[in-house]
N, C-alpha and C positions, 0 to 999 in steps of 0.2 A: 524342648530345650529352653532354658531360662533366657528371657529377653535381656539385651545389654543396655547399659546406661547411656552411651553416647556413640554416635558414628563420626568418623573422621575421614573426610574426603581429601585426598592429596597426601601421599606417603613419601614425599621428598624428605630432606634432612629435617626441616622444621616440623612437618606434619608427623613424621615417625617419632621424633623425640618428644613432641607434645603427647602423643599417644602413650609412650613409655612412662612419661611423667604421670599421666592420669592413672595408669595401671599401678604405679608405685604407691599411689594414694588410695588404692582400694576400689577404683571405679572400673567397670567393665567396658571394653572398647571394641567396636567393629570398625575395621579400616578398609578403605577402597582406594584404588588408583587405576587409571586406564592402563598403566604399564604393568604387565603381568610379572615382570621381574621384581618390581617394587612390592607387589602383593606377596610374592614368594619370600622376599627378604623380610617383610613384616611378619609373615607367618613363622619364619624361622626364628626371628628375634623374640617372639612372644610365646614360644612353646611353654607349656606348663603354667600359663597365666590365663587370666579371665579375658581373653581376646580372641577374635577371629578375623580372618581376611575374607571379605565378601567378594564374590566374583562379579557383581554388578551393583548398580545403585539400587535397583529394586530389592535385591537380596539384603543389602545394607539396611534399607528402610524396614523391611519385613522382620529383621532381626532385632529391632530396637523396641524397648518398652515405650508405652504411650503415656503422656504426650512425648513425641520423639524429640531428640536434641541432636542436631547435626552441625559439625564444625567443618567449614571449608578452609583448606590451606592450599589453594591453587593460585597460579599467577594472576595478578590483577588484570582487569580488563575483559577482553572477549572470553577468556577461559571461564571466568566466573559466570558470565551470562549464559554460556553454553551449559554449564553444570546446572544452573538454576532452571533453564528451560526443560531439562530432562527430569530434574528432581522435584520441582514444585507440584506437578500433577500427581505425584505419588504420596503427597503429604496431606494432612488434614488440619482443621482448625485447632489451634493450641500448640501445634508443633513449632519448634524453634530452629531457625536457620541462622548460623553465625558465620560471617566472613572474617577470617583472621589474617588475610593478606594485607599487603601495603596498597590498599585500594584508595583511589581518589574519593574524597568525602562526598562530592557531588554525585558520583556513581552510586554510592550507598543510599543517598537520599532518593535518587531516581528509582532504585530497586524497592525501597520502602513504599514509595507511592504506587509502584506497579502491583505490590502485594496487598494494598489496602482493600478491605472487604473480603479477603480470602480467609482471614483468621490465623494465617501463618505469621508467627512473630519473627521479625527480621532484625538482626543485630550486626553492626559493624564494629569489630574489636581491633584496636591497635595491639600488636604483640611485639615486645622488644626484649632483646637479650641474646639474639643469635642462637646458634646451635646449642651451646652450653646452657644458655638461659632456658631454652625450650625444655631441655631435659631436667634441669635442676631447680628451675624457678624463674619464669619471666616476669616482666612488668606487663600488666594487662589493662587495657583501656576500652571497655565495652560501652556502646551507646546504641540507641535505636528504639525498638519497641520495649517500653518499660515493663510490660507484663512478663517479659522473658527473664528479667533479672532474678526473681525468686527461684526460678528453675536452674539458672546458670550459676548463681552465686556460690552454692556449696562446692561445686566442682572447680570453678575458676579461682576462688580464694584458697582452696586447698593446694592447688598446683603452683600458685604464684610465689614469687620471691617474698621473703619477709624482712622487714627492717630489724635493726637491733632491738627495738622495743616490742617486736612480735607482730607488728602491723602488716597484714598482707598487702602487697603492692598490686592491688586490684580493687577498683571501685567503679561504680556506675558513673559515667560521664554526663549523660543526658540524652535527649531525644535526637532524632534525625541522624545526620552524619557526624555527630560530635565526637564519637570514639575515634573514628578514622582521622578527623581533623586534629585532635590532640596528638595522635601518633605522627601525623605529617609535620606538626610544629616541633615535636620531639626530634624528628629527623633533621629539620632545618637547623635547630640548635646544635645537633650532633655535627652537621657539616661545618658550622662555624667553629665549634670547639676543636675539632680535628685539625682544621686549617690553622688556627692560631698556634696550636702545638707544633705543627709542621713549620710554621714561620719562626718559632723560637728555636727549633732544631736548626733551621737554615742559618739563623744569625750565629748560633754557636759554631756551626760548621764552617761557614764562609768567612765570617769576620774574626772569630776567636781561634779558628783552626783546631777545634777540639775533635778528638777521636771518638767514635761511637761509644766505646767502653767508658770514657770519661763523661760523656753526656748521660749515659745510663745512670751513673752514680748521682748526677745532679737531679735527674728526674725522680730517682728513688728518694732522695732527700726532700724534694718538693712534695712528694706524695705523703709525707708525714705531717704536712701543715695545711694551710688554708686551701691549697690546690688539690688536696687529696681527692682522687676520683679514679674511676675505672680506666679512663683513657690515659691519664698520666701514668698509672701503674703498668698498663700494657706497653706504653711507649718505652719505659725503662727496660722491660723484658726484651722488646724488639731490638733496642740499641745494643744489648749485651749478647745477642744471639750470633753464634759463629756458623758460617756456611760450611757444612761438612765436606763439600767438594773442593773448596779453595782454601779453607782455613782462615779466610778473611771475614770481616763482619758481613753477614748476609744482606743487611740493608744496603750496603754499597753495591751489591750485585743486582738490585731490583731496578727495573726501568722506571724512570720518573714520569709516568703517565697514569693518571687516576681515572677510574671508571665511576659511573653513578647509575642509579636505578630510577631516578626521577622525583623522589619525594622532596629533595632540597629545591629542585626547580619549581615544583608545585608550590612550595611554601613561599618562594620568592614571587611567583606570579600572583598568588592569592594576596600577598601583601600589597602589591601594586593595585590589584582590583579593589581592595578595601581601603586604600589610602594610608597604609601603615608603613612607617619608616623602618626598614629591616636591612640596612646596607651590609652589615657584617655577614648575615646569612646569604644574601645575594652574591657578595664578593667571594664567599667560599665556593659557591657554585661556579662562578666565573674562573676561579683558580683551577678548578678541575677541567674546565673546557680549554683553558690555555695550556694546561699540562698535556692535553691530547695532541697539541701541535708540536710534538717532540721533534720531528724532522725539521720543521720550519725554524724552531728555536735553536737547533744546532747550527743552522746556516746563519740565523740572525746574530748569534753570538760572535761570528767571525766578522760581521759587518758593522753592527751598531756599537757606538761608543758608550762607555760607562763612566762613572766618576773617576777623578784622579785618585791614585793610590794614596790611602791615608793610613798611618800607623794604627794598628788595632789597640784599643784600650786594654787595660789589665782585666783579666777574667774576674778577679776578686771584686772589682768595682762594678762590672756589668751584670754578673749573674744574679745578685740580689735585686737589682733594678728590673731585670728581665722577669724574675719570679713575680714581682708585684705588678708589672705591666701585663703579664699573662692573666693574672687574676682580674685586673680591671677590664681587659678585653673580654674575658669570659662573662663577667657580670653584664657588660653591655649586650652581649649576644643573648643571654637569658632575658634581659629586659625587653629586647626586641621580640623575642618569641612570646613572652607573656602579653605584650601589647597586641600581638597578632591574635592570640587567643581571646583577649578582651574584645577586640573589634568584631571578630566573628561571632562571639557570644551575643553582642548587642544586635548584630545584623540578623542572626537566626533565632534569638530569644531561647537559647539553650539552657541558660542559667548554669554555666560551667562552674564547678566548685574549684576555684583556683588553688586554694590551699591543699585540697585533695589531690589535684593534678601533681603538684610539687611532691606531695607525700608518696604518691604512686611511683614517681621517678627516683625515689631514694635508694632503691635496690633493684636488682634484676636487669635493669635496662642499660643501654650503652652510655647514657649521659649521667648515670648515677655519680653523685659527687657530694662532698661534705656540705657545700654551700646550699644544697637543696633543703637542708634542715632550716636554714635561715630564711629561705624563700617561703617555705611553708609557714613559718612563724609570721612573716611579713603579711601574707594574705589572710591568715587566720585572724590577725589583729586588725586588718583593714581590707575587707573583701572587695571594696570598690577602689582600691589603689590604682591610680591611672598608669603609673610607671614604677617599676621596681627601683629605679634610681632615686625615687622620692622617699623610700623607706629610710628611716633614720639610720639603721644599721648599714645599709648599702651606700647611702650618701656619705657616711663616715668612712667606709672602706675606699670609696672613690676619692675622697678628699686626701686620704693617705697615699693612694697609689697613682693618681692622675699625672703627677709630675714624672714619675717613672715611665708611664706610658708615653708621654711626650718625648722623653729622652731616648727611649728605645726606638720609637718611630724615626726620630732624627738620625740615630745611629744607622738604622737600616737604610735610610735614604742616602746618607753620606757614603755608605759602603756598597751601594748598589744591590742590596738584598731586597727582593720583592716581598712586601709585607701588606698585601691588600686587606687582610682581616684586621690586623693591628691598626692600620691607618684609618680604616672605615670606622672602627670602634671609637677612636679618638675624635674623628669628625662628628660622629653621632653624639658623643658626649658633649662636645663643645657647642654643637647646634642646639641641643636640647636645653643647655644651661644659658643660652643667649636670650636676653630680654628683647633684643632687636636684631633681626637678620636682614641681609640685603635684598630680601624679597620685595621691598618697596620699589627698588629700581627695576626688578624683573617685571612687576606689574605695570610700571610706567612704560616699559618697553612694549609690553603686550597691548597696552592702550594706544601707544604711538602707531604701531603697524597694523593693528587689527581692531581698534576701537572696542577693546574688551572691557573697558571701564576699570575703575579702582575705587577703593574705600578711603575715606579720610580719617585722620586720627581724632579730630575734634568734634565731628558730628556724623550721624548715621547717613546711609544712602549710598548709591552708586553714582560715580562721577566720570565724565569723559572730558578730555582736553584736546583742542586742536593745537598740536605741538609745533606746527610750522604754519606760516602764512600760505 
């Protein structure tokens, strides 16, 4: 029997759809899952195609052409280690192992180190696009053992999403855990992007009294302009959807508590570890954690005072400002994400291709958006750009939109609408553009109570003052 091109371990929704994508592009696939039902389902869905469902990892390995290529799509963490423990003894030098789950990048680096000297080529690949993307074209961010890329490239670029100019949304990110790091930052930006959209919806709903179908029309209009993106588009669809059981907007029937899988939290933690300012990403994570306190919030709503009732402004005056404020907040979130990428790149010496990262995100992934084209241009023109806000195009957009961001944040505060992402984006922008911050007082306080010293403006060195007799 002819040996197959690639093995796929983990036949859940993502794994199975990636396998079907590979098959549609002419590659042969062997699939394995511990769950016999998933193996049977895969076998049924791939009848009359160049695929087989292996009954064991050893059968999967033996059915692959050499050097073997195996793609893991299993839950991050212990499950990956368990599969690797069973799988690696079956492999030989030159074989490729790729983890496509939402794995913490330090785990990928640990596994790379563990495989050093074995000849096995290990890759950590970010995969974005959800169920539909996996089937029709995801954005892929592989990194790790560079020698694996020539083997993987034809397959991964064949199944990846393509931009309007035909560029595949898949390129090599670099060594170590770079691929999974890029995907983690993608998800951090995704958290912030989703939260700012939710806050715009909250302002429309709570302050302007707009019905979901009215908001849907606004989001559809926004999706034709600078805010054009996958998330804006699906928000318009969600707001227009009617619950078949009640005949009411389905969104109104959904409990207001959000879940998370950890990548946004990781991005926030790593930002703190690297000393990178990413408040809009972190506040989006905190917005999810406070949403989980739904029972407490219902009780608090009966006890805690809010602002005095204020007449709502005219929709026609608010909505254009809200559109521009949302664009400004989104740009700040992307700026924070790329600063995090830059800091990790310096720390790990990955040599991340920033323009390429933006290009890979232009299609297939959840944060695909029109502005990524301008982000790609910014980094192609200035690869060492410290902050996206310093690019002439984006500094110009912020100059045009920053007053709207201020006014929208003020409206949210005056009407008691929680807007942590909008507010943090504005604070980030104002702090970054400040030639002088009140940190001089903060450092004086530290010196006062802990003799931590301070630096002076007019001469170098560390100084300490006895502040009291």
